[in-house]
C-alpha positions in Angstrom: 2.3 -10.4 -2.0 4.8 -13.9 -3.5 2.0 -14.5 -5.6 2.4 -13.2 -8.3 6.5 -14.5 -8.1 5.1 -18.2 -8.1 3.1 -17.2 -11.0 5.8 -14.9 -13.2 8.3 -18.7 -12.0 5.7 -20.8 -13.7 5.3 -18.4 -16.7 9.4 -19.2 -17.3 9.4 -22.6 -16.1 6.4 -24.2 -17.5 5.1 -28.0 -16.3 6.6 -29.5 -19.4 9.7 -28.7 -18.9 10.1 -28.4 -15.1 8.8 -29.9 -11.8 8.2 -27.0 -9.2 7.4 -27.9 -5.6 6.5 -25.2 -2.7 6.7 -26.1 0.9 4.1 -24.3 3.0 2.4 -24.7 5.7 -0.5 -26.9 6.5 -3.4 -24.1 5.6 -1.5 -22.1 4.0 -1.1 -25.6 1.1 -4.6 -26.5 1.1 -5.6 -22.3 0.8 -3.2 -23.0 -2.2 -3.8 -26.3 -4.0 -6.4 -25.4 -6.9 -3.5 -22.7 -8.3 -1.6 -24.1 -11.2 1.3 -22.3 -10.3 2.9 -25.5 -8.7 3.4 -29.5 -9.2 3.5 -30.2 -6.0 3.0 -29.3 -2.9 4.9 -30.2 0.6 3.3 -29.5 3.9 5.4 -28.7 6.8 5.3 -27.1 10.0 6.0 -23.2 10.7 8.9 -23.5 8.7 9.5 -19.6 10.2 9.9 -21.1 13.8 11.9 -20.0 16.1 12.8 -23.3 17.4 15.0 -25.7 14.8 14.1 -29.2 16.6 10.4 -28.1 16.8 10.8 -27.8 13.1 12.4 -31.2 12.7 10.5 -33.4 14.4 6.9 -34.0 14.9 5.2 -34.8 18.2 5.8 -38.4 17.6 9.8 -38.0 16.7 9.6 -38.7 13.3 11.5 -36.9 11.2 9.1 -33.6 9.5 7.8 -34.7 6.3 9.5 -31.7 4.2 12.9 -33.2 5.3 11.9 -36.8 4.6 10.7 -35.2 1.2 14.2 -33.9 0.9 16.1 -37.0 1.8 15.1 -39.0 -1.3 14.9 -35.7 -3.7 17.5 -34.1 -6.1 16.7 -30.3 -6.7 18.6 -28.1 -9.5 17.5 -25.1 -8.0 16.3 -24.0 -4.4 14.6 -21.1 -3.8 14.2 -19.9 -0.2 12.3 -16.3 -0.3 11.5 -15.6 3.3 13.1 -12.5 5.0 13.8 -15.0 8.0 15.5 -18.3 7.7 15.4 -21.1 10.3 17.9 -23.7 10.6 15.1 -26.0 8.8 15.0 -24.3 5.5 19.2 -24.4 5.6 18.9 -28.2 6.3 16.5 -28.8 3.2 19.3 -27.4 1.1 21.8 -29.5 2.5 19.7 -32.5 2.0 18.7 -31.5 -1.9 22.3 -30.5 -2.5 21.2 -28.3 -5.6 23.1 -26.2 -8.1 21.5 -23.2 -7.4 20.4 -21.8 -4.2 18.7 -18.3 -3.4 17.9 -17.0 0.2 18.3 -14.0 2.3 21.0 -13.7 4.9 20.9 -15.6 8.5 19.5 -13.2 11.1 19.3 -13.4 14.9 16.1 -14.7 14.7 16.9 -18.1 15.9 16.9 -19.3 19.7 18.1 -22.8 20.0 20.9 -22.0 21.7 23.0 -19.2 21.8 25.5 -19.6 19.1 22.9 -20.5 16.3 23.1 -17.6 14.7 26.5 -17.1 14.1 26.7 -20.5 13.3 24.3 -20.2 10.8 26.6 -17.4 9.4 29.9 -19.2 9.6 28.4 -22.6 8.1 25.2 -22.6 6.3 25.5 -19.0 5.1 28.3 -20.5 2.8 26.4 -23.2 1.0 24.1 -21.1 -0.6 25.4 -19.5 -4.1 23.3 -16.5 -4.3 22.6 -15.1 -0.6 21.0 -11.2 -0.3 20.8 -9.0 2.4 18.1 -8.0 4.1 17.7 -4.0 2.8 14.7 -1.6 4.0 13.2 1.1 2.1 12.9 -1.7 -1.3 9.5 -3.7 -1.7 9.0 -6.9 -1.6 7.7 -7.1 -5.3 11.7 -6.2 -6.2 13.1 -8.2 -4.2 11.0 -11.0 -6.0 12.0 -9.9 -9.4 15.5 -10.0 -8.4 15.7 -13.8 -7.4 13.1 -14.4 -10.7 16.5 -12.7 -12.4 18.8 -14.9 -10.3 17.5 -17.9 -11.5 16.9 -17.2 -15.2 20.2 -16.5 -15.4 20.5 -12.8 -14.9 17.8 -11.9 -17.7 14.8 -9.9 -17.1 11.6 -11.3 -16.1 8.3 -9.7 -15.6 6.3 -10.2 -12.4 2.6 -8.5 -12.5 -0.5 -8.6 -10.3 -2.7 -11.3 -10.6 -6.6 -11.3 -12.2 -9.5 -11.8 -9.7 -10.3 -15.0 -12.5 -7.1 -16.0 -11.5 -7.8 -15.9 -7.9 -11.4 -17.2 -8.6 -10.0 -20.8 -7.7 -9.2 -20.1 -4.6 -12.0 -17.6 -2.9 -15.0 -18.3 -1.2 -17.6 -16.1 -1.6 -20.4 -18.2 0.7 -20.4 -15.2 3.4 -20.1 -12.6 0.9 -23.5 -13.3 -0.2 -25.0 -12.5 3.4 -23.8 -9.1 3.4 -25.5 -6.0 2.2 -23.6 -3.7 0.3 -22.3 -1.5 -0.5 -19.9 -2.1 3.1 -16.3 -1.1 4.3 -13.9 -3.8 5.5 -12.2 -2.8 8.6 -9.1 -4.7 10.2 -8.0 -3.6 13.5 -5.7 -6.4 14.1 -2.0 -7.1 13.4 0.1 -9.4 14.1 1.5 -7.1 17.5 -0.6 -5.0 19.3 2.1 -2.2 19.4 1.6 -2.5 15.1 -2.0 -2.0 16.0 -4.0 1.6 15.2 -6.2 2.5 18.2 -9.6 0.4 17.8 -11.5 3.4 19.3 -10.0 5.1 16.3 -11.3 2.8 14.1 -15.1 2.7 15.4 -15.2 6.8 15.4 -14.0 6.3 11.6 -16.0 3.9 10.7 -19.7 5.4 12.8 -19.1 8.2 10.1 -18.8 6.4 7.0 -22.3 6.1 4.5 -21.5 2.0 4.3 -22.0 -1.0 6.3 -18.9 -1.8 8.3 -18.0 -5.4 8.5 -14.7 -6.2 10.8 -12.2 -9.0 9.9 -9.7 -10.8 11.8 -8.8 -14.0 14.0 -10.4 -15.3 16.6 -8.5 -14.0 19.1 -9.1 -10.0 17.7 -12.8 -10.8 18.0 -12.7 -8.5 21.1 -11.3 -5.6 19.0 -14.3 -6.5 16.3 -16.5 -6.1 19.1 -15.8 -2.7 20.1 -16.8 -1.1 16.8 -20.1 -0.7 17.5 -23.0 -1.5 14.7 -20.3 -3.2 12.6 -20.4 -7.2 11.7 -17.9 -8.9 13.2 -15.9 -11.7 11.7 -13.5 -12.5 13.3 -12.2 -15.9 13.7 -15.3 -16.9 11.8 -14.1 -17.3 8.1 -11.5 -19.7 6.5 -8.8 -17.6 4.3 -10.4 -18.8 1.2 -14.0 -16.9 2.6 -12.0 -14.2 3.8 -11.1 -13.3 0.7 -14.6 -13.4 -0.9 -15.3 -11.0 1.8 -12.5 -8.8 0.9 -13.4 -9.0 -3.1 -16.8 -7.6 -2.2 -15.8 -5.0 -0.4 -16.2 -1.4 -1.5 -13.3 -0.4 0.5 -10.5 -2.0 3.1 -9.3 -0.1 6.0 -6.4 -1.8 7.7 -3.4 -1.4 9.6 -0.5 -3.1 8.2 -0.8 -7.3 7.7 -1.1 -9.8 5.7 -4.8 -9.2 5.0 -4.0 -5.8 3.8 -2.4 -7.4 1.3 -4.6 -9.9 0.3 -7.0 -6.9 -0.8 -4.6 -5.5 -2.5 -4.1 -8.2 -4.3 -7.5 -9.2 -5.0 -7.6 -5.2 -6.3 -9.7 -3.9 -4.1 -9.0 -0.4 -2.9 -7.6 -0.5 0.4 -6.1 2.2 2.6 -3.4 1.3 5.0 -2.5 2.5 8.0 1.0 2.8 8.1 3.5 2.1 10.8 7.1 2.6 9.9 8.8 -1.1 10.7 8.8 -2.6 7.3 7.8 1.0 5.3 8.6 0.3 1.5 8.7 -3.8 2.1 4.7 -4.4 1.7 3.1 -0.3 2.2 3.4 1.5 0.6 2.9 0.3 -2.2 3.3 1.0 -6.1 2.7 -2.5 -7.5 -0.8 -2.7 -6.3 -2.7 0.9 -8.2 -5.4 1.0 -6.2 -3.8 1.2 -2.3 -2.9 4.0 -0.1 -0.6 4.4 3.1 -0.9 7.0 5.7 1.7 7.3 7.9 4.4 10.2 9.5 7.7 9.3 8.1 10.6 10.0 11.1 14.1 9.1 10.6 13.4 6.2 12.2 11.4 4.4 9.6 13.0 1.1 8.4 13.5 -0.2 12.0 12.5 -3.2 11.0 10.4 -3.1 14.1 13.2 -2.5 16.8 11.5 0.4 17.6 14.0 3.0 19.9 11.1 4.7 21.6 11.1 3.0 25.1 7.1 3.7 25.5 6.4 1.6 22.5 6.8 -1.6 24.8 3.8 -2.9 25.4 1.9 -0.2 23.7 1.0 1.1 20.3 4.4 2.4 18.0 4.5 6.1 18.5 4.9 5.9 14.6 1.0 4.1 14.2 0.2 6.0 17.1 0.8 9.6 15.2 -2.3 8.9 12.7 -5.1 10.8 13.2 -8.8 10.0 12.8 -9.3 13.4 10.7 -7.1 11.9 8.1 -8.4 8.4 8.1 -11.7 9.2 7.6 -10.8 11.6 4.6 -8.6 9.2 2.6 -11.6 6.8 3.3 -14.4 9.3 2.2 -11.7 10.2 -0.8 -11.3 6.4 -2.1 -15.0 5.9 -1.8 -16.1 8.8 -3.5 -14.1 7.4 -6.2 
């Protein structure tokens, strides 16, 4: 979702006039390193980790590489586009002492000790020059536009979808070449179980489509793929680059609201998202990518940020996700395939 923002930032500040460094976790750093948007990539542990001590120190008790980098660098502008900060992000800011800094307000997601979140609000929030509240029902692309405008001194800048050619540097089509076309990609997994549309409904929809079916996901989601008969189960069998190649070759992607759905939409593949209300409008429904369609059943509790008020969702599927029925998914998929 942030790649168009990084591309726009690079257009506004070319390498001849500005050095752009980005901190990424190791798998993402390797994946994005071929892109021309950054002058330097600093590999870091999980920057949104709930435990800052693990973020700061490696297993050998040496200070983390990103903090070592910050100790010896002075930056002019520091941007933290993540909706949830950790103390690690704030220490980076404290060490680099930028003239301008942009981030979201601290949230109660840090659990190092009970006072951590309040400490962030009372101390670290004050050292940022621009703080943004996390607003519901606002697209992350619009939030990225707002950040870019801040960096440009209030002047508007254009954030545009990337072309498939721009993605070409990071996509690997080696797995896609072995798949029989036309095929539909199904993504039955999601980061949390209560955000997953029932896998048996995925299976029923897939069985009615006149296409080959490919299932993608993490290795842990392989069991879900096995529950979709006659599908090629690639869960845990592709790298991020290979996953992009598989998505790019599909005639349709049917997915829960996951990073894979955004990945497919960004590449330009028709994407059907089965959407709950937790992050409604932050990622989907998506006007930025015209090739997407979302199915959801709106209720007043939408935009809860997945703090579901329905007690029966604990350990089960959230009611807003469970309300989506097979027939509407099949009809939408059939129409998207026809178009």
